[in-house]
N, C-alpha and C positions, 0 to 999 in steps of 0.2 A: 491272321486276325484283321490286319488292315485291308486285305483283299475282300474279306467277308463284309466289312463295314462299307467298303466302296461299292460292292455289289448291292448291298441293302440300300445305299444312297441312290444308286441308279434305278433300282426297282421303285423307290419312293418317287423319284422324279418322273419316271414313266407313268406311275399311277396318277400323279397330279396332272400330268399332261392329258391322260385319258379321261379324267374327270372333267377337265376343261373342254375337251373334245365332245364329251357327253353333253355339256351345256350348249355348245355351238350347234350340235345336231338337234338338240331339243328346240332351240330357237328356229332352226330350219323347219322342223316338223310342225311347230306351232303356227308358223306362217303358212305352210302348205295346207294345214287343216283348217285355216281361217279361224283359229281360236281367238278369243277376246284379247285384243292387243292391250287393253287398259286393265286387264286383270293384274293385281299386284305381283303375282308370281311371274307373269309374262314380262312385266316391266323390270323385275329384278334380273331375269335372264338376259334381257336386252341390255341393261346397264352393265352387267358383268362382261358380256361378250362384245359390246360396241367398240372398245378400243382396238380390238383385233380385226373386226369386220369393217370398220370405217375406211381404211385405205383401199379396200377392194370395191367399196360402193361407188367410187368415182368412175369406175369403168365397167363394173358388172352390176346389172340391175336384175330385178325379179323377172322371171319368165311367166307369162299369163297372170301376173300379179299374185302368184302363189309360191313359186319355187325360187327362193332367194339364192342365186348363184354366188353372190358375194360371201355369204355365210359358208357355203360349201367350199369355196376356194380358200377361205380363211382356215377352215378345218383341215383341209388338205395340206396347206403350207405349214401350219402349226405342227402337224404330225410329222411331216417330212423333216422339218428342222430338228424336232425332238429325236427322231430316229438317227439322223446323221450325228447329232451331238452325243447321244448315248453310245453309239457304236464307236465313235472316235475316243471318247473317254475310257470305254471298256477295252480299247486296244485292238478292236477288230478292223480298224481302217475304214476305208470308204467302200460301201456295198455297191454293186452295180445299180445304175439308174433305174433299170427295169424293176429290180427287186424293191427298191425304195418306193417307186410309184405304186406297185402292186400292194406293198405293205400298208401304205397310206390309204389307199382305196379300201382295203380290207378293214382297216381301223374305222373308217367312216361307216361302212356297211354294218360292222359289228356294233357300233354305238347306236345306230338307228334301230337295229333289231332288238337290242337290249332295252331301249326306251320303250318300244312297243310292248315287249315282254313284261316289263315292270308295270307299265300303265294298265295292261290287261289284268294283271293280278290285283292292282289297286281297284280297278273297275269292278271286278268280281266281288271283292271283299265289301266294297261300298254297296253293291246291289243286295248283299245279304244283310249288312249291318244298318245302313242308312240309305235306302233307295232314293230318297228325295233330298239328299244332302245339298246345302246351299253354300258350303264353304268354297272359297275361291279355288283351292287345290282340287276339290272334287269336281267342280264345274270344268276346270281346265283338263283334267284327265278324261272326262266324258267327251269334250270337244276334240281332244287329241285322237282318241281311238275311233270315234264315230265314222270318219272317212274310210277306215279299213273294215269296220264292222258292217256298215250299211250294205255293201254289195253281197256280203256273205248272208246277211239276214234276208235279202231278196231271194236267194237260192234256197236257204234253209230257214223258213220262218219259225219263230218261237212256238213250241208245243205247249200251249197253256202257260204255266209258270216256268217251264223249262226252256232255256235258250241255249242251243247247242253251238251257236256261231262262235263263241270264244274258243271252244275246243278245236274247231276247224282252223281258226286263226293261229292258235298255239302250234298246231301241227305244221302249218305253212311256215311260221317263223322258225321252228326247229329244222325243217327241211332246208330252208334258205341258209340258215346258220351252218348246218352241217355240210351241205353240198357246195354252196357258192362261197361263203366266207371260209370254210375249211379248205377248199381248193385254192383260194387266193393266198391263204396263210402258207400252205405247202409250197406254192409257186414262189412266194417271197423268200424262201430259204431262211437264213439266219434272222432276217428282218421280221419274220413271222412271229418270233418270240415276243416282240414288243407290241403286238396287236391285242387290243382288248384289255379289260380290267382284270 
């Protein structure tokens, strides 16, 4: 019974870490997509993640004013520490450094793909229900997905009222998740269990 409670506790800790990692990667993607920094949701994400990102900002700045390396580094370190702590508490001991690094990178990639996946679903629902929504969350979702949708729309333009570009992006996300993230999870060994929500 105690072992089951311990496992449930470790699973809860891993889930909470993954939710925080999700917020860190959301911050990274919002800056990469040049979303409105003053949007209340953007501000909330920045406030929640700033305590962890601040130490990295002193030596890691954004690349091309878009890609925030400090946030990526913070996400990587948070996940590495969580993996090491969970494995130690669970009694697995120290995993090889390579497995830890691969697992942490897989977790970051998984979080980024999940954010895009959920944002696309929200975008599609909004386009049916309220195509001209002015809610801060709706605006932020549109700003988040536009950088990945625009190149696809240039290749596959909308056919009247029908836009096929989200289907292409969903397929790309699924392929990346299955092939790239799946390969990383397998390469990480026991650490791979702790990747993703």
